[in-house]
LOKOL-964985 format. One record per residue (C-alpha): x, y, z; residue in three letters. Coordinates in steps of 0.001 Angstrom, whole numbers, padded with zeros to 6 digits, always signed. Layout:
N
XYZAla
...
end
This chain:
394
+000053+000000-000022Met
+002454+002263+000792Arg
+000337+003370+003867Leu
+003292+003532+006996Ser
+004237+001309+009265Val
+001185+001585+010040Pro
-000036+002591+006970Pro
+002370+000851+001794Arg
-000363+000725+005583Ile
+000738+000337+008809Ala
+003479-000574+009823Pro
+002225+000381+005762Arg
-001256-000126+007459Arg
-002865+002118+005158Ala
+000332+003708+003388Val
-000320+002230+000117Pro
+002624+002351-002098Ala
+005549+001523-000048Ala
+007679+000161-002533Leu
+007580+003212-004604Leu
+008075+005487-001854Leu
+011187+003492-000746Cys
+012575+004304-004314Cys
+011701+007939-004115Ile
+012410+008764-000826Leu
+015442+006699-000467Leu
+017908+008850-001875Phe
-018286-009186-010695Ser
-019072-011222-011758Cys
-019699-014467-009679Ser
-019302-016674-012592Gln
-016865-016840-015459Val
-018108-016312-018825Pro
-017317-019172-021513Gln
-016014-016759-023949Arg
-013617-014161-023907Phe
-013923-011270-026602Gln
-010604-009231-026651Ser
-010815-005089-026222Pro
-010366-004977-030230Gln
-013541-006992-030776Ala
-015460-004762-028360Leu
-015627-000910-027984Ser
-012980+000708-026042Ala
-015425+001723-023200Ala
-016992-001994-022766Ala
-013539-003291-021837Cys
-011868-000157-020174Leu
-011257-001506-016647Pro
-012738-000116-013613Gly
-012568-000495-009816Phe
-015665-000667-007895Pro
-016174-000890-004257Asp
-017543-004519-003878Arg
-016595-007939-002314Asp
-015411-005979+000655Gly
-012639-004442-001247Trp
-012279-000436-000591Tyr
-009451+000565-002327Gly
-005629-000906-002932Gly
-002447+000172-004852Asp
-000171-001691-007323Gly
-002575-002977-009538Ala
-000485-005129-011819Tyr
-002469-007302-014187Ser
-001644-010183-016372Ile
-003918-012434-018975Arg
-004181-015870-017336Leu
-006291-017232-020514Asp
-008654-016025-023286Asn
-011269-015311-020860Arg
-009665-013804-017594Arg
-007208-011198-016663Val
-005567-011362-012949Leu
-005075-008100-011053Trp
-002939-007800-007954Leu
-003090-005101-005399Phe
-000870-004018-002517Gly
-002079-003181+000895Asp
-005852-003176+000834Thr
-008694-001560+002390Phe
-011336-003754+003542Val
-014812-003951+005169Ser
-017731-006462+005325Gly
-020142-003462+005344Asp
-021431-002844+001650Ala
-021939+000696+000545Gly
-019582+002565+002773Arg
-018695+006053+002081Lys
-015687+006456+003470Asp
-012779+004395+005390Arg
-013162+005769+008657Val
-012495+002734+011308Gly
-011876+000360+008206Met
-009267-002385+008414Lys
-006257-002635+006137Val
-004915-005930+004631Ile
-001009-005808+004886Leu
+000263-007736+001730Gly
-001538-008646-001344Thr
-005082-008957-002583Thr
-006119-010062-005997Leu
-008991-009936-008639Ala
-010066-011663-011796Ile
-011661-009533-014631Ser
-013597-010644-017590Thr
-014999-008702-020376Cys
-017791-009769-022920Thr
-019956-008198-025560Ala
-023089-008881-023265Gln
-021697-007962-019700Ala
-018836-005646-020762Gly
-015974-005077-018210Phe
-016726-007231-014909Gln
-014313-007673-011898Ile
-014680-010034-008902Arg
-012394-009268-006090Tyr
-011254-012714-004048Phe
-010565-011614-000580Leu
-009095-014314+001427Lys
-010198-014686+005160Lys
-008682-016804+007946Lys
-010760-017164+011359Asn
-013422-014563+010048Gly
-010789-011763+009441Glu
-009470-010739+005860Phe
-006041-011769+005171Val
-003178-011352+002629Ser
-003689-013721-000645Ser
-000008-014566-000280Phe
+002324-015584+002478Gly
+000004-014959+005596Asp
+001197-013853+008173Pro
+004140-012266+006222Glu
+003689-008735+004766Trp
+004506-009149+001028Leu
+003783-006761-001715Trp
+003136-007798-005298Pro
+005386-007117-008180Gln
+004660-007621-011798Asp
+003666-011156-012373Pro
+004541-013319-015453Phe
+003867-016696-016938Ile
+006418-019191-018117Ala
+005629-022761-019144Asp
+001975-022538-018080Arg
+003127-021597-014715Thr
+002076-018066-013054Leu
+004995-016309-011322Tyr
+004342-013654-008549Val
+007330-011735-007318Pro
+006939-010191-003912Leu
+008700-008003-001695Val
+008794-008749+001945Ala
+008245-005990+004366Ile
+008621-005334+007915Arg
+007835-003037+010203Ala
+010514-000617+011838Asn
+009197+002155+014097Pro
+012740+003811+014028Asp
+012592+004818+010310Val
+012828+008541+009688Gln
+009473+010115+008343Gly
+005821+008810+008204Pro
+006377+005373+006635Phe
+007705+002832+008997Lys
+008476-000090+007265Phe
+011575-001349+005686Glu
+012398-004071+002933Ile
+013094-007370+004354Ala
+013378-009691+001603Gly
+012225-010913-001931His
+010260-013886-002888Lys
+008388-015610-005771Ile
+005054-017176-005165Ala
+004615-020123-007809Arg
+001357-021409-009164Ile
+000937-024334-011357Gly
-002836-024636-011765Asn
-004074-021248-012442Ile
-006774-023081-014627Glu
-008626-023718-011453Ala
-011382-020770-011827Ala
-011188-019703-008149His
-007775-018638-006578Pro
-008632-020429-003257Asp
-007845-023783-005212Glu
-004600-022327-006691Trp
-001667-024381-005084Thr
+001051-021785-004372Val
+004468-022483-003284Asp
+007216-019746-002506Tyr
+010957-019410-003895Leu
+013054-017355-001573Asp
+015475-015024-003642Leu
+016386-012819-000687Thr
+019907-014350-000185Pro
+020824-013728-003759Ala
+019636-010181-004130Ile
+022564-007671-003803Pro
+022464-004618-001571Lys
+020881-001711-003403Gly
+018120-003419-004810Ile
+014901-002246-003501Ile
+012449-003862-006076Ala
+013490-006873-007888Phe
+010723-007161-010088Ala
+009318-003490-010823Ala
+008238-004820-013868Thr
+008917-008290-015618Ala
+008694-009528-019183Val
+009065-013064-020753Val
+011296-012727-023968His
+012909-015293-025710Gly
+014485-018134-023417Asp
+014687-015519-020282Tyr
+012566-013588-017827Val
+013702-010121-017571Tyr
+013340-007768-014470Thr
+014088-004181-014041Tyr
+015027-003857-010644Pro
+015042-000547-008733Cys
+018577+000156-007641Phe
+019643+002510-004879Ala
+023396+002385-003966Phe
+025765+004806-002190Thr
+029200+004087-001005Glu
+031762+006557-000494Gly
+031683+008853-003645Leu
+029875+006352-005511Leu
+026004+006793-006184Ser
+024000+004949-008606Val
+020334+005170-008774Phe
+017595+004044-011373Gly
+016242+000995-012919Asn
+018769-001835-014174Ile
+018258-005050-015772Leu
+018306-008668-014670Ser
+017551-011837-016526Arg
+016879-015457-015351Ile
+016635-018219-017751Pro
+013213-019867-017913Ile
+014678-023433-017768Asn
+016188-022007-014356Arg
+012969-021106-012674Leu
+012838-023759-010179Asp
+016087-022499-008626Asp
+015910-018594-009706Pro
+018345-017506-007204Ala
+021293-019131-008512Ser
+020492-018154-012059Ala
+020258-014210-011853Ile
+022306-012609-014282Glu
+022874-008414-014463Tyr
+023469-006443-017448Leu
+026614-004275-017076Asn
+027846-001129-019042Arg
+029994-002953-021519Glu
+026739-005022-022536Gly
+027658-008199-020757Gln
+025502-010356-018588Trp
+027222-011257-015393Val
+026232-013073-012326Lys
+027910-010398-009730Glu
+026305-007037-009423Leu
+028994-004439-009265Asn
+027529-001075-008513Pro
+030308+000732-010243Ala
+029778-001249-013461Ala
+026119-002109-013878Val
+024239-000155-016499Lys
+021307+002057-015575Ile
+018735+000907-018127Val
+015965+003563-017355Leu
+016838+006589-015368Asp
+013073+006109-013885Ala
+014045+004779-010620Gly
+010834+003675-009745Val
+009789+000489-007834Ser
+006509+000228-009916Glu
+006328+000371-014060Leu
+005536-001722-017002Ser
+007746-002461-020069Val
+005372-004703-022751Arg
+005988-005193-026390Tyr
+003675-003512-028712His
+003636-005844-031943Ala
+001808-003172-034180Asp
+004894-001065-033612Arg
+007609-003513-032846Arg
+008647-001696-030181Lys
+009190-002078-026446Trp
+007188+000673-024308Ala
+007989+001542-020691Ala
+005219+003154-018936Val
+005775+004853-015095Tyr
+004702+007930-013164Leu
+007286+010459-012573Ser
+009008+010539-009279Thr
+009222+014403-009430Arg
+006661+016652-007715Asn
+005072+013994-005913Asn
+004179+012043-009057Gly
+002969+014891-011579Asp
+003268+013094-014697Arg
+002495+010050-016599Leu
+005802+009209-018866Leu
+006714+006583-021517Tyr
+009821+005655-023237Gln
+010090+003194-026045Thr
+012870+000870-027246Ala
+013692-001842-029926Asp
+014835-004360-027510Arg
+014041-004803-023672Pro
+017796-003403-022604Glu
+017365-000591-024843Gly
+018635+001929-025816Pro
+015407+003680-024714Trp
+014117+007001-026093Thr
+013797+010177-023840Glu
+010791+010084-021842Pro
+007624+011683-023118Lys
+004517+012536-021213Ala
+001295+010604-021686Leu
-000200+012964-018966Ile
+001317+016121-018401Glu
-000538+016704-015238Ser
-001856+014371-012403Ile
-005268+015955-011254Pro
-004355+014564-007361Glu
-001076+016629-007264Val
-002154+019875-009099Asp
-003113+022694-006876Pro
-005741+023797-009523Lys
-007545+020491-009395Ser
-010549+019893-006874Pro
-008783+016420-006397Leu
-005703+017921-004772Tyr
-004555+018009-001027Asp
-001341+019105+000042Arg
-000614+015851+001248Asn
-001244+013729-001840Asn
+001482+011934-003777Phe
+000933+009504-006818Cys
+003085+006228-007880Tyr
+002435+003152-009456Ala
+002122+004379-012902Gly
+001780+001298-015428Lys
+000423+000154-018869Glu
-002258-003049-019169His
-001563-004092-022469Ile
-004553-006623-022128Glu
-006570-003644-022798Phe
-004848-001832-025548Ala
-007104-000814-028505His
-007254+001257-031613Asp
-003744+002955-031007Gly
-004467+003632-027543His
-003138+002082-024289Leu
-004622+001570-020845Val
-002748+002768-017813Ala
-003282+003200-014332Thr
-001527+005255-011305Tyr
-002348+005344-007770Val
-002375+008427-005425Cys
-001919+008172-001787Asn
-001344+010514+001215Ser
+001343+011410+003675Phe
-000858+012117+006475Glu
-001247+009034+009121Asp
-003732+006972+007636Pro
-004441+005536+011232Glu
-006165+008802+011918Lys
-009553+008526+011271Asn
-009685+012435+010012Ser
-007133+011866+007525Ser
-007741+012579+003784Phe
-007248+009109+002685Ile
-009971+007870+005200Arg
-012493+010674+004233Lys
-011992+010189+000720Asn
-012728+007122-001353Leu
-011314+008360-004598Phe
-007945+008375-003122Leu
-005782+005139-003026Tyr
-007151+003051-005642Arg
-006145+002626-009541Pro
-007005+005464-011555Val
-007532+004176-015201Val
-006719+006143-018403Arg
-006871+005273-022033Ser
-004424+007327-023783Leu
-003318+007647-027510Lys
+000299+007405-028025His
end
């Protein structure tokens, strides 16, 4: 969530977007339709995603997506506001799931876009979809050899951290799910691969985005390293051979400035592929243009612009950033959505919904206020701390 340590939310208990903040501040359907029709086959409006309050879900950040099959798209959210009461108009007194929640959407000509949140319960209480009782934030999922992999960042509360967000990164894992054909996520079989011992110092978010290309899974870690006179910050590039995903920790390679793939990450030699320096973004291939596109929210001015860059290859070189959205309303003093404590992050594209030369992107806005206070802006205003959807010509 990136709420604080009590609020991503506390300890990110409410603070939605912890990962991103680390990078920045560091230096319903109840039935699955039998036939899916792509957004290209339907009107743009019919398949434009939306995130209504339902099924106990009242807002979350992250909002990574991936197509599971020709009918279903999986959505992953970070720390999430939840309530068993339907029709809530605010989040006063509402609980927050620290970790990950998920939803599955469908789109048909008859029903249009439909989404169902699958909130997990234990002993009558809402809990994280992955790793309970661990605090695990989702990163960009990918599918290889019919298996779903969900990279996760392990978070722990630390009341001694300076500032409002009292948490720190404790490790990196991957949830592996081999039976995603099961209709209900409760039926999925999940096991966990621990990357923590293999992740070098300075990597804040290992899979800020992930793509399967050729024989490899590529990720774009957010890297922030300072030692003596050396200071390195940005998104680097790593890869894991698909045939090594059973033991990924031993197979990670990093791209250096000489264009070589090496096992050891040397901060002085690693290549900064994207200067974005964000813990959440998307890199996706656009076959119609034969280009890779990176989409992310600016880290300047509390996240005031949605940016994109393109490249012929995942490793670049990437074009200079251009704005898809010049001004994000939630951090624009001239907008009625503005509050001086607002900040925005988690910008990314959802290529599953691309149509007619438009890409579909989301971002999330949060508040620097203490989310534990019932008087806080994020508790009083349901429009904050949920994915904002935009269909954009590019």
